[in-house]
N, C-alpha and C positions, 0 to 999 in steps of 0.2 A: 472946981466942979465948975459946969454952968448954971446957967438959971434952971428953974423948971420951967417944962414945956409942958402943954394940956392941946390932945388933937381930940378931937372929934368925931366921931363913924356914926352912919346911920344903917340898919341892915332893912333893907329895902325890899328883900325877900320875907321879910316874915318871919321866918324859918328860925327854930331856936336851935337847930341842930347845925345853920350856918355859924351861928353866934360861935359857939362850941366850936365849931371845925377852925373860926375865923383866933378864938385864943389859946387853941391848941397851936396851930400855924406862928404864933406870935411868940408862942415859948420855946420853939424850935428853934425861929430863926433871928430871935434877936434876943440871947442871952449875955449883950454885951456891956448893957448899960440896966439901969434901974428903973422898973418902968411898975406901975400899979395903973388894972383897970377896973372900971366902975361900968354894971350895966343897968340899965333901967328901962325897960321895955324893949323899944329896937333903937333906943339909946344909948351908944359905946364912947366912954371918955376913958383917954387912956392920957396918964400925967406921966415924961419923961422927966427924971434927973440924969446928970453925969455931965461929962464935957461936951461942949458946942460941936465939935464936929461929929461925936458918934452920936447924941439927936438927929442930924440933917442925914445921916444913916438909917438910923433905924426911923424913922419919918418914912422915907422913900422905900423904907421897905413894906413898914405897915399901910403906905399908901396900896402896893402892888397887890400884899394880902385882903386889903379890904375889896378892892379890885374885882380880884377871885372870888371872896365868899359875902360878899354883903352884898353886889350888885344884881 
């Protein structure tokens, strides 16, 4: 197992619906690694734990989803 990695996102749209869509998309696209999401206002923190190679793959997918729903 690799170390935990935290990645932060900011909901630039300000819409709650977009955060919900982002989190639902994470559930569908990133289901091969342990992750935990915390939302405070417009800030979203995702903590990944698992093998380093899977963390890197998850980070790339998270960035794509964030570009789609949070910008």
